[in-house]
N, C-alpha and C positions, 0 to 999 in steps of 0.2 A: 533774091538773097544778097543783102549788103556785104561789103568788102570786110567789115569787122567780124562777120561770121566766119570768114575764110581763116582768118589769124586764129579764131577760137578753136575751129575744126583742126588746124595744124597743131596747135598746142596739145589738143586732145591725142592727136597722132603719135607726137612725141611721147606723150605720158604712157601710151599703150604699147610703145615699141621702144624700150630702154637700151638701144644697142650702143656699144662702146663705153668708154669712161664717162664719168661725171662731167669732164672738161669737154669732152666731144658732144655729149647731150645738150651741154649749156650753148655750145658754139652752135649746134643745129638749131636750136630754138631762136637764137639772136638772128642767124642767117635767114630763116625762113619768115620770121617777123619783118625783116628787111624786104624781103621779096614780095610780101604782102603791100607794103608800102610803095614800093616802086612799081609794082603792077598798077596799082591804083593810079600813080602820078602819070604812067603810060596811056592810061585810058581804059585799061581792063577793069570793069566793075562786074559785080554781081556774080563772082566766082566762087564756086565751092571747092572743098578739097579735092573732089574728083574732076574738076574742071580743067585741070592742067594739061596744055597741048603744047606741040612742038614751037606754036608761033609765042607762046609765053616764054618758054626757054630760051629762045633766040633774042626776044626783047630784052630779057634780063642780062644776058650775058653781053649783048651789044652796049647796054647801058654800063658795065662794069668796065667795058674796053674803052669806051669814051671818057670815063672817069679816070682812066690812066692806072687802073689796078694792076698789081704786078701779076705775072703769070702764076705764081704760086697761089695768091689770093683768089683769082678766078677759078683755079683748078680746085681749090678746097670749097668755094661756094658751090661750083657745078657738081661736086660730090653730094652735097646736101640735096640738090635738086634732084639728082639720081636716086637718092634714099626716098624722096618722097614719091617719086614716080613709081618705084619699086613696091612701096608700100600701099599704093592704091591699084596694083595689079597691072600697071602700064609701063613697063620697063622700056618698050620700045619707042616711048616717047622722046627718049633720049639717043643721040646718036653714040654709039660706042666708042668712036675716037674722037677725042677733042679738037683734033686738026680739023674736024668738019665745022667747027664754029670759029675756025681761025685763032685756036690757042695753041701757041708754040710749045715745044717740049722745054720744060724746065732746065736751064743749064747748071748742073750741080759743080762742075769743076772749075776751081779757081787756082790750085796749087798755092793757095795763100792761107796760112794758118789763122784759124779762128779760136784757137785754145787759149784759155784763161788759166791762170793757177789761183789759189786760194792764199792771197796775201794774209799773213798772221796779223799784222797790224789792222787791216780792214775787218777781218774776222773778229778780232777782239773787241771791235767797236759796236758789234751787234750784241744787244742786251739779251735777246729771247734764247735761250739755250736750245730750244726745240729747233728753231731756225737755223742756228750755228750747226747743230748735227745734220740736218737736212743738206745743208750746203756740202758737208763733209762726206755724205754718202752719194752725193752727185759727183763728185770728184773721185771717190774710192771705187765706186761701181758704174759710173757712166749712166746713172739715172736721170730720167727726165724729172722736172720740178714736181709735178703732181705725184709722181711715185715717190719721191723723197719725202714729201709731206705726208702722204698717206701711209708711210712705211710702218709696219709692226714687226718689230724685231722678234718678238716671241714666236709668231708665226713663220717669218722669212728666215730665221737662222737655222740653217739645217747641218751646221758644223763645218763642212767643206765646201759649201755653196749656199747662196740665198735663193729664195724663190719669191717671185711676185705675183701677186693676185691679178687676175684678169681685170677686176675692178679698179686696180690702181694705174692701168696702162692705157696708153693710147690705142685704140681700136679693139681694146679687150682681149689682148693676147698675152697669156700668162707666160713667164719664161724663169729660167733659172741662170744664175752667174757664178761661176766659181770663185771661191775666196782663196787668193793666190799669195798674199803678202801679209806683212804685221800691220800696215797702215790700215788695210781693210778690217782686219780682227780688231785693232784697236778702236776703229770707228763704230764697230759693232757694239763693242763693250760700253761705248758712251751712249748709244742709242738704246740699250738694254737698261741702262741706268735711268736714262731721261723717260722713256716711255713707260717701263715695266712691263705691264701686261697690255698697254693700249698701243695707240700709234703717236706719231710725232705731231699730233695735234692735242693741245690739251684738253683735258676732258669737258671743259666749260665752254669750249668754242666749237664752230663748225669748219668744215673745210675752207668755204669761201672766206671765212674771216681770216683763218691762218694764211691763206694764199695771199690775201691783200697786205697783211702785215709783213709777210714775205718779201712781196715786190717793194713795198714801202722801204722798209729797212735795208734791203740790198742795194736799193737806188741811191739811199742815203750815204752809203759807205763806198760806192763806186762798183757795185757788182750788178748792175742792171742788166747784164746778158749772161746769166749764169748758163745759158745752154753751152757757152764756151767750155764748161767744165766736162761735159761729154766729149767735146772735141779733144781735150787734154787727155781723156782716158782713152779714147780710140787711138790717139797717135802712140801713147805709151804702149798699149797692147799691141799695135803693130810692131813696133820695134823688137817687143819681148818675143813674138811669134815669129819674126822674120830674121832678126839680128841686125836690120838696118832701118835706117830712118825713112819715113814716108815721102812722098813729093812735097806735101804741104810743109814739111819741117827741113825742105832741101835736100831729100835723097834723090835717088834716080827716078825719073819718069818711065811710065810703062815701056815705051819702045827702046829705053836703054837696058831693059832687063835681060839677062839670059834665059834661055828656055827653062832651066830648072828653077831659076829664080821667079819667073812668071807663074810656075806652078805653085810654088810656096806664097807668092803674093796673093793669088786667088784664093788659097786655102785660108790665109789669114783674115782676108776681106770678108769671105763668108762667114767665119767664126765671130768677128767683130760686129757685123751686120746682126747676127742672132743675138749676141750679148747686148746690143743696144735697142733691140726689139723692132728691127726693120724688116728682117728676113729677105732682103733682097741686096745682092752683092753691089749693084750699081750705086745704091745709096751711100755706100761708104766712101765714094769719091768726095762726098760732102765734107767730111771729116779728115780723110786722107789724102785728097788730091788725086790726080791720074797720071 
């Protein structure tokens, strides 16, 4: 069996198992296609989808480490290999702990803010009303880019909160976020006006076309890293929940907090993690510092 059959079989495996959001599925296909190419280059030929073995996993991870890929990139790619192993009924091919492969734990804490705000002058330069509204949704509710593009206000708006469909989110995790202020409500009114009964993707476009336009227009006006809008939301929310700034904004670090402050800090971090769709308190350090 030639290596091209492995790629064909993997793409079929992906088509039969549509786990996660569209972005996750697309990334999985890209990484698995890369794995096929790199396995061939490493001398592994005539593989089928059932042929995955520990030596193949180790060869790929070693290759990525030699290339100097970041810890986050290697962890993401390793997750796709785990998915492959699980889908063929061989989860034990993969070690449970990434440290087995020499992959260090990702360092989340920098105590340096990566938040950005929506500069009105830059926002006004974006001609596409759907994209402008998606950007405002990112800032108002801490949404990811894909969530803000696929957003359907008629479905999402529940009056006192919004709900996000699993198919819009990373990892396929549906969630709800409270509507707490006038800016959020005003942004939703805009979304209703623009999308009507649809999403923030014009009816004549596909998601990938709108995403590409989103990235191109945002880059053109200096909004290339819109993930910073989620950071701004998280930091604003932290101050709202605790009454003080987070470490990334110059607030007290964890060891400086009194016991009662630590309890409130933890409660706020858990809440923010849920609202951002992470469900793990430790991830909050990416946005808030520690």
